[in-house]
N, C-alpha and C positions, 0 to 999 in steps of 0.2 A: 724562535720561529713562531710560536703562537702569538706573540705580541705583534709581530709584523702582520700576521693574518687578521688580527683584530683591527689594527690601524688601516689595512687595506679595505676592510669591509665597512668601516666607519662612514666614509663619504656616501656609500651606497644607502646605508641606513638613514642618514641625514636627509638624502634626497627623497627617499621613500616616505619620510615623515612629512615632507613638504607637498606631497600630492593632494589634490582636492578629493574629498570624499564624494562619491557619486550621489547625486540627487535621486534617491529611491522613491521619495514621495512624488516626484514629477512624473514617474512612470504610471501612476494610478490616475485615470481620468477623474476630473473634478466631479462628474456626475456619480461616480462610485464612492467618492470620499464623503459625500454629504447625505448618503442614505441613512434612514433611521435604523437603529439596531433591531433585530427580530424580536418579536413579541415573546415574552416569557409565558410559559403555561404552568398551571398548578399540576404537579405530578401526584398529589395525594390521592385523587380518585384512581389513578392507575395503579398506585401501590396498594391501595385498599382492595382493588379487584384481584390483584396478584396474590395478596395474602389470603383472600377468600378461596381462591382456586388451589392454594397450596395442599398437596396431598390428594388432588382430584376429588375434593369433597362435592363439587357441583356437577361433575361429569355424569351423564347418564350412561346407562349400559350401551346404548347405541353409539354415543360419542366414544366411549372407550373402545368398542369394537372397531369403529372406523379408524381410530388412531392406532390401534394394533395392526390393522390390515395395512395402513400406510407405512408403518414401521417395518413390516414384513417385506413390503415392496422395495423400500429403501435399502434394506439389508441385501436383498436379492440383487438389486442393481449395483450395489457396492461390490459384491462378490463377483459379479460379471465384469465389472470394470477392472478389478484386480487381476483377472486372468487375461484380459485383452492386451494386445500389443499396442503400444502408444504410437510408435514410429513404424511406418511400413518399410519393406525391404529396400525399395528403391531409394527412399529418402535416407535411410540408414547408410547405404552404400555411398550416396552423395556426401553425407556428413563425415564419413570416415576418410574420403579422399582429401579433405582439407581444402584450404583456399590457395589458389594460385596467385602468387605475387606478381604484379606487373613487372616488366623488365627494369623499369626505373628503380625499383626497390630491392632488386636482387643483388 
């Protein structure tokens, strides 16, 4: 039986191998294919400034206080969001009722 299945599938596989591969490059407009690549930037200055800030060495007390206040506000907001309902009761009831299939699909 497996040999017959393989022999039956062989013509379909051979026909599938004869199909043309879609021209994917043709879907990209010519104007988009000839644009120059984006400019590369040197990340060394960015890495150097990040290394200098490591450990908060350059933060002033006012900056640190401002960051602490922002962190406290973000934590309070997160706590409020954790306790809030995401879906209101009417929407929840509508979701629970499910989807009515059209008569043609029943």
